[in-house]
N, CA, C and O atoms as a GROMACS GRO file, in nm:
protein
  352
    1MET      N    1   9.869  11.405  10.250
    1MET     CA    2  10.010  11.429  10.271
    1MET      C    3  10.066  11.318  10.358
    1MET      O    4  10.006  11.281  10.459
    2THR      N    5  10.178  11.266  10.320
    2THR     CA    6  10.242  11.162  10.400
    2THR      C    7  10.350  11.225  10.485
    2THR      O    8  10.402  11.332  10.454
    3THR      N    9  10.384  11.157  10.592
    3THR     CA   10  10.489  11.204  10.680
    3THR      C   11  10.597  11.098  10.684
    3THR      O   12  10.570  10.980  10.708
    4SER      N   13  10.720  11.140  10.662
    4SER     CA   14  10.832  11.048  10.663
    4SER      C   15  10.896  11.050  10.801
    4SER      O   16  10.905  11.154  10.866
    5HIS      N   17  10.938  10.934  10.844
    5HIS     CA   18  11.007  10.927  10.973
    5HIS      C   19  11.157  10.934  10.954
    5HIS      O   20  11.234  10.919  11.048
    6GLU      N   21  11.199  10.958  10.831
    6GLU     CA   22  11.341  10.971  10.801
    6GLU      C   23  11.390  11.105  10.856
    6GLU      O   24  11.322  11.207  10.845
    7HIS      N   25  11.508  11.103  10.915
    7HIS     CA   26  11.567  11.225  10.969
    7HIS      C   27  11.682  11.267  10.879
    7HIS      O   28  11.771  11.188  10.848
    8ILE      N   29  11.678  11.391  10.838
    8ILE     CA   30  11.783  11.445  10.753
    8ILE      C   31  11.844  11.564  10.827
    8ILE      O   32  11.774  11.660  10.859
    9GLU      N   33  11.971  11.556  10.854
    9GLU     CA   34  12.036  11.664  10.927
    9GLU      C   35  12.075  11.775  10.831
    9GLU      O   36  12.130  11.750  10.723
   10VAL      N   37  12.047  11.899  10.871
   10VAL     CA   38  12.085  12.016  10.793
   10VAL      C   39  12.164  12.109  10.884
   10VAL      O   40  12.150  12.105  11.006
   11THR      N   41  12.247  12.193  10.824
   11THR     CA   42  12.329  12.284  10.900
   11THR      C   43  12.303  12.427  10.854
   11THR      O   44  12.298  12.455  10.734
   12LEU      N   45  12.286  12.514  10.949
   12LEU     CA   46  12.266  12.655  10.919
   12LEU      C   47  12.396  12.712  10.862
   12LEU      O   48  12.503  12.696  10.922
   13GLY      N   49  12.386  12.778  10.750
   13GLY     CA   50  12.504  12.834  10.684
   13GLY      C   51  12.528  12.979  10.720
   13GLY      O   52  12.472  13.033  10.815
   14ARG      N   53  12.613  13.039  10.640
   14ARG     CA   54  12.645  13.181  10.660
   14ARG      C   55  12.519  13.264  10.652
   14ARG      O   56  12.426  13.233  10.577
   15GLN      N   57  12.517  13.368  10.730
   15GLN     CA   58  12.406  13.463  10.734
   15GLN      C   59  12.274  13.394  10.768
   15GLN      O   60  12.167  13.445  10.733
   16GLY      N   61  12.279  13.279  10.838
   16GLY     CA   62  12.159  13.211  10.882
   16GLY      C   63  12.084  13.139  10.771
   16GLY      O   64  11.966  13.106  10.788
   17ARG      N   65  12.148  13.114  10.660
   17ARG     CA   66  12.082  13.047  10.548
   17ARG      C   67  12.077  12.897  10.569
   17ARG      O   68  12.170  12.836  10.623
   18LEU      N   69  11.966  12.840  10.525
   18LEU     CA   70  11.944  12.698  10.539
   18LEU      C   71  11.912  12.640  10.402
   18LEU      O   72  11.823  12.689  10.332
   19VAL      N   73  11.986  12.537  10.364
   19VAL     CA   74  11.958  12.469  10.238
   19VAL      C   75  11.868  12.351  10.270
   19VAL      O   76  11.901  12.266  10.352
   20ILE      N   77  11.752  12.346  10.203
   20ILE     CA   78  11.658  12.236  10.225
   20ILE      C   79  11.694  12.126  10.127
   20ILE      O   80  11.687  12.147  10.006
   21PRO      N   81  11.733  12.009  10.176
   21PRO     CA   82  11.773  11.899  10.088
   21PRO      C   83  11.661  11.859   9.992
   21PRO      O   84  11.543  11.873  10.023
   22ALA      N   85  11.699  11.810   9.876
   22ALA     CA   86  11.604  11.771   9.772
   22ALA      C   87  11.500  11.672   9.824
   22ALA      O   88  11.383  11.679   9.786
   23ALA      N   89  11.542  11.580   9.908
   23ALA     CA   90  11.448  11.479   9.961
   23ALA      C   91  11.335  11.545  10.039
   23ALA      O   92  11.224  11.491  10.042
   24LEU      N   93  11.360  11.659  10.101
   24LEU     CA   94  11.256  11.730  10.176
   24LEU      C   95  11.178  11.828  10.090
   24LEU      O   96  11.066  11.865  10.125
   25ARG      N   97  11.234  11.869   9.978
   25ARG     CA   98  11.165  11.964   9.889
   25ARG      C   99  11.067  11.895   9.796
   25ARG      O  100  10.971  11.956   9.749
   26LYS      N  101  11.090  11.767   9.769
   26LYS     CA  102  11.014  11.697   9.666
   26LYS      C  103  10.865  11.686   9.696
   26LYS      O  104  10.782  11.731   9.617
   27GLU      N  105  10.830  11.628   9.811
   27GLU     CA  106  10.689  11.602   9.842
   27GLU      C  107  10.602  11.727   9.845
   27GLU      O  108  10.495  11.728   9.785
   28PRO      N  109  10.646  11.836   9.914
   28PRO     CA  110  10.561  11.955   9.913
   28PRO      C  111  10.573  12.037   9.786
   28PRO      O  112  10.507  12.140   9.772
   29GLY      N  113  10.656  11.993   9.692
   29GLY     CA  114  10.669  12.063   9.564
   29GLY      C  115  10.741  12.197   9.575
   29GLY      O  116  10.702  12.294   9.510
   30LEU      N  117  10.844  12.202   9.656
   30LEU     CA  118  10.919  12.326   9.673
   30LEU      C  119  11.020  12.340   9.560
   30LEU      O  120  11.101  12.250   9.536
   31THR      N  121  11.014  12.452   9.492
   31THR     CA  122  11.107  12.482   9.383
   31THR      C  123  11.167  12.619   9.409
   31THR      O  124  11.114  12.695   9.490
   32PRO      N  125  11.276  12.653   9.342
   32PRO     CA  126  11.334  12.786   9.362
   32PRO      C  127  11.228  12.895   9.339
   32PRO      O  128  11.156  12.893   9.240
   33GLY      N  129  11.220  12.988   9.432
   33GLY     CA  130  11.124  13.097   9.422
   33GLY      C  131  10.992  13.070   9.492
   33GLY      O  132  10.907  13.159   9.497
   34THR      N  133  10.972  12.949   9.546
   34THR     CA  134  10.848  12.918   9.618
   34THR      C  135  10.839  13.006   9.742
   34THR      O  136  10.933  13.011   9.822
   35ALA      N  137  10.727  13.074   9.759
   35ALA     CA  138  10.706  13.157   9.878
   35ALA      C  139  10.674  13.067   9.996
   35ALA      O  140  10.598  12.971   9.984
   36MET      N  141  10.732  13.099  10.109
   36MET     CA  142  10.710  13.022  10.231
   36MET      C  143  10.682  13.119  10.345
   36MET      O  144  10.731  13.232  10.346
   37VAL      N  145  10.603  13.072  10.442
   37VAL     CA  146  10.577  13.148  10.563
   37VAL      C  147  10.646  13.072  10.676
   37VAL      O  148  10.626  12.952  10.691
   38ALA      N  149  10.726  13.145  10.755
   38ALA     CA  150  10.800  13.082  10.865
   38ALA      C  151  10.741  13.129  10.998
   38ALA      O  152  10.705  13.245  11.015
   39ARG      N  153  10.734  13.033  11.093
   39ARG     CA  154  10.688  13.068  11.228
   39ARG      C  155  10.753  12.972  11.327
   39ARG      O  156  10.799  12.864  11.291
   40ILE      N  157  10.754  13.013  11.451
   40ILE     CA  158  10.802  12.928  11.559
   40ILE      C  159  10.680  12.868  11.626
   40ILE      O  160  10.588  12.940  11.665
   41GLU      N  161  10.678  12.737  11.640
   41GLU     CA  162  10.567  12.666  11.704
   41GLU      C  163  10.625  12.559  11.795
   41GLU      O  164  10.695  12.468  11.749
   42ASP      N  165  10.597  12.569  11.923
   42ASP     CA  166  10.649  12.474  12.021
   42ASP      C  167  10.800  12.458  12.009
   42ASP      O  168  10.852  12.346  12.009
   43ASN      N  169  10.870  12.569  11.997
   43ASN     CA  170  11.016  12.571  11.989
   43ASN      C  171  11.069  12.500  11.863
   43ASN      O  172  11.182  12.452  11.860
   44ARG      N  173  10.985  12.496  11.759
   44ARG     CA  174  11.025  12.438  11.631
   44ARG      C  175  11.008  12.543  11.523
   44ARG      O  176  10.920  12.629  11.533
   45LEU      N  177  11.091  12.538  11.421
   45LEU     CA  178  11.076  12.624  11.305
   45LEU      C  179  10.986  12.552  11.205
   45LEU      O  180  11.017  12.442  11.161
   46VAL      N  181  10.874  12.616  11.170
   46VAL     CA  182  10.778  12.557  11.077
   46VAL      C  183  10.775  12.643  10.951
   46VAL      O  184  10.759  12.765  10.959
   47LEU      N  185  10.791  12.580  10.835
   47LEU     CA  186  10.782  12.648  10.707
   47LEU      C  187  10.661  12.593  10.633
   47LEU      O  188  10.644  12.472  10.622
   48GLU      N  189  10.577  12.684  10.582
   48GLU     CA  190  10.458  12.641  10.508
   48GLU      C  191  10.437  12.730  10.387
   48GLU      O  192  10.472  12.848  10.387
   49LYS      N  193  10.380  12.670  10.284
   49LYS     CA  194  10.341  12.749  10.168
   49LYS      C  195  10.211  12.822  10.204
   49LYS      O  196  10.126  12.766  10.273
   50PRO      N  197  10.196  12.946  10.157
   50PRO     CA  198  10.074  13.022  10.190
   50PRO      C  199   9.945  12.950  10.151
   50PRO      O  200   9.846  12.958  10.224
   51ASP      N  201   9.944  12.880  10.038
   51ASP     CA  202   9.820  12.811   9.998
   51ASP      C  203   9.783  12.699  10.096
   51ASP      O  204   9.665  12.670  10.114
   52ALA      N  205   9.882  12.638  10.158
   52ALA     CA  206   9.855  12.535  10.259
   52ALA      C  207   9.793  12.598  10.384
   52ALA      O  208   9.706  12.539  10.448
   53ILE      N  209   9.838  12.718  10.418
   53ILE     CA  210   9.782  12.790  10.533
   53ILE      C  211   9.636  12.826  10.506
   53ILE      O  212   9.550  12.806  10.591
   54TRP      N  213   9.610  12.880  10.387
   54TRP     CA  214   9.473  12.918  10.352
   54TRP      C  215   9.381  12.797  10.350
   54TRP      O  216   9.267  12.805  10.396
   55ALA      N  217   9.430  12.686  10.298
   55ALA     CA  218   9.348  12.564  10.294
   55ALA      C  219   9.313  12.518  10.435
   55ALA      O  220   9.200  12.477  10.461
   56ARG      N  221   9.410  12.525  10.528
   56ARG     CA  222   9.385  12.486  10.666
   56ARG      C  223   9.283  12.579  10.732
   56ARG      O  224   9.196  12.534  10.806
   57ILE      N  225   9.294  12.710  10.705
   57ILE     CA  226   9.200  12.808  10.761
   57ILE      C  227   9.059  12.782  10.707
   57ILE      O  228   8.962  12.787  10.782
   58GLU      N  229   9.049  12.757  10.578
   58GLU     CA  230   8.917  12.731  10.519
   58GLU      C  231   8.854  12.604  10.577
   58GLU      O  232   8.735  12.603  10.606
   59ARG      N  233   8.934  12.499  10.596
   59ARG     CA  234   8.881  12.376  10.658
   59ARG      C  235   8.835  12.403  10.800
   59ARG      O  236   8.732  12.350  10.843
   60ARG      N  237   8.910  12.485  10.872
   60ARG     CA  238   8.877  12.510  11.012
   60ARG      C  239   8.748  12.590  11.028
   60ARG      O  240   8.669  12.563  11.119
   61PHE      N  241   8.727  12.687  10.941
   61PHE     CA  242   8.612  12.775  10.956
   61PHE      C  243   8.497  12.744  10.860
   61PHE      O  244   8.398  12.817  10.857
   62SER      N  245   8.510  12.639  10.784
   62SER     CA  246   8.402  12.598  10.693
   62SER      C  247   8.371  12.450  10.714
   62SER      O  248   8.386  12.370  10.621
   63PRO      N  249   8.327  12.413  10.834
   63PRO     CA  250   8.302  12.271  10.860
   63PRO      C  251   8.179  12.217  10.790
   63PRO      O  252   8.161  12.095  10.782
   64ILE      N  253   8.094  12.305  10.740
   64ILE     CA  254   7.970  12.262  10.676
   64ILE      C  255   7.997  12.240  10.527
   64ILE      O  256   8.046  12.331  10.460
   65PRO      N  257   7.967  12.121  10.476
   65PRO     CA  258   7.988  12.097  10.332
   65PRO      C  259   7.908  12.196  10.248
   65PRO      O  260   7.798  12.237  10.288
   66SER      N  261   7.960  12.233  10.134
   66SER     CA  262   7.894  12.332  10.050
   66SER      C  263   7.762  12.280   9.993
   66SER      O  264   7.683  12.358   9.942
   67THR      N  265   7.738  12.148  10.000
   67THR     CA  266   7.614  12.091   9.948
   67THR      C  267   7.498  12.108  10.046
   67THR      O  268   7.383  12.081  10.012
   68VAL      N  269   7.528  12.153  10.168
   68VAL     CA  270   7.425  12.170  10.270
   68VAL      C  271   7.370  12.312  10.263
   68VAL      O  272   7.445  12.409  10.265
   69ASN      N  273   7.238  12.322  10.254
   69ASN     CA  274   7.173  12.452  10.254
   69ASN      C  275   7.107  12.468  10.391
   69ASN      O  276   7.004  12.406  10.420
   70LEU      N  277   7.167  12.551  10.474
   70LEU     CA  278   7.117  12.567  10.612
   70LEU      C  279   6.975  12.622  10.616
   70LEU      O  280   6.898  12.584  10.704
   71ALA      N  281   6.941  12.709  10.525
   71ALA     CA  282   6.805  12.765  10.523
   71ALA      C  283   6.704  12.654  10.497
   71ALA      O  284   6.601  12.646  10.564
   72ASP      N  285   6.732  12.569  10.398
   72ASP     CA  286   6.641  12.458  10.369
   72ASP      C  287   6.628  12.362  10.487
   72ASP      O  288   6.519  12.315  10.518
   73GLU      N  289   6.741  12.335  10.554
   73GLU     CA  290   6.736  12.247  10.670
   73GLU      C  291   6.651  12.308  10.782
   73GLU      O  292   6.574  12.237  10.847
   74LEU      N  293   6.666  12.438  10.804
   74LEU     CA  294   6.589  12.505  10.909
   74LEU      C  295   6.440  12.501  10.877
   74LEU      O  296   6.358  12.474  10.965
   75ILE      N  297   6.404  12.527  10.752
   75ILE     CA  298   6.263  12.523  10.712
   75ILE      C  299   6.206  12.383  10.733
   75ILE      O  300   6.095  12.368  10.783
   76THR      N  301   6.282  12.281  10.694
   76THR     CA  302   6.237  12.142  10.712
   76THR      C  303   6.215  12.111  10.860
   76THR      O  304   6.114  12.051  10.896
   77GLU      N  305   6.308  12.152  10.945
   77GLU     CA  306   6.294  12.129  11.089
   77GLU      C  307   6.170  12.198  11.144
   77GLU      O  308   6.095  12.140  11.222
   78ARG      N  309   6.149  12.323  11.103
   78ARG     CA  310   6.033  12.399  11.152
   78ARG      C  311   5.902  12.333  11.108
   78ARG      O  312   5.806  12.328  11.186
   79ARG      N  313   5.898  12.284  10.984
   79ARG     CA  314   5.777  12.218  10.935
   79ARG      C  315   5.750  12.089  11.015
   79ARG      O  316   5.635  12.060  11.048
   80GLU      N  317   5.855  12.013  11.046
   80GLU     CA  318   5.838  11.891  11.125
   80GLU      C  319   5.789  11.924  11.265
   80GLU      O  320   5.703  11.854  11.319
   81GLU      N  321   5.845  12.030  11.324
   81GLU     CA  322   5.799  12.072  11.458
   81GLU      C  323   5.653  12.116  11.454
   81GLU      O  324   5.577  12.086  11.546
   82ALA      N  325   5.615  12.187  11.347
   82ALA     CA  326   5.476  12.233  11.334
   82ALA      C  327   5.381  12.114  11.323
   82ALA      O  328   5.273  12.116  11.382
   83LYS      N  329   5.421  12.010  11.249
   83LYS     CA  330   5.337  11.891  11.237
   83LYS      C  331   5.316  11.826  11.372
   83LYS      O  332   5.206  11.783  11.406
   84LEU      N  333   5.425  11.818  11.451
   84LEU     CA  334   5.416  11.758  11.584
   84LEU      C  335   5.323  11.839  11.675
   84LEU      O  336   5.248  11.783  11.755
   85GLU      N  337   5.328  11.971  11.663
   85GLU     CA  338   5.242  12.058  11.744
   85GLU      C  339   5.097  12.043  11.703
   85GLU      O  340   5.007  12.045  11.788
   86ASP      N  341   5.072  12.028  11.572
   86ASP     CA  342   4.934  12.011  11.525
   86ASP      C  343   4.872  11.880  11.576
   86ASP      O  344   4.751  11.874  11.599
   87ARG      N  345   4.952  11.779  11.595
   87ARG     CA  346   4.904  11.650  11.644
   87ARG      C  347   4.871  11.655  11.792
   87ARG      O  348   4.793  11.573  11.841
   88SER      N  349   4.928  11.750  11.863
   88SER     CA  350   4.906  11.760  12.008
   88SER      C  351   4.775  11.821  12.043
   88SER      O  352   4.743  11.836  12.161
   0.00000   0.00000   0.00000
């Protein structure tokens, strides 16, 4: 994802509605009907698509690549330790 340093001013409309300009909707692929999650973070309004939130959560709690088998790694480590003990 790229970040633009361009500033686009928007104005809150009637009933607190905000129109997101096309230039800001394009990159994240926002189209009419796109579900968004809104939150306040550091006194800023943050809008995110739910799939972006899930992807961030998965990255945060799944730091181990899926190609790594922890059981196999543990067995290998134990065998190496056993070899070292046998030499002693």
